[in-house]
Phi, psi and omega in degrees: 000326183294329180289322181286329180292319186294308180300314179295318176295325184296314184293321181293321178297317182297317170300312187297313178297322177291322175303308187298315184294323180294316176298315179299316178299316178298319178299316183297317181300308178305309174303323175298314180300306181304319177293318176301315182294312183300319180292319180302309181298321176294326176293316176298319174296317175301316179301317181290323174297318183300308186298317176302318185295318176293323180291318175308306183302307179308317181296314176298313175304313183294316176302316182290323170302314183290325183291316176300310170307314180290325171297313180299314176301319180295322176298313177304306183292325172299321182289323170300321182288326176293316176297315177294321181292329171297312185294326172301308181310309175291335174290314174307314178293324178295320180290327177298313182294319179302317183296318176298313176304314179300314179291323181289334173294317185283331190263311186280128177291152172258000000 
């Protein structure tokens, strides 16, 4: 009877070991899935941050170029307005001089 008990215990131990191995494999498999998911999420987040950083850099460069272009255009427009203002001022002076000459010719005898 002792032999039966030993064999029975051996079979039970073997079954328990197999069950423990199966559970361990399940736990390892689950841990691998979780780690793969975590790695995938971290990779996605890192890629997103990298792309945002690139966009930000590109945006900063674009803004700097746009600001330089706007400053150049503003200088050009300012110069054009100064020239037009000077022209208007000169025209006004010329018209006043013409008016004064006309009045003097009309009023003063020759």
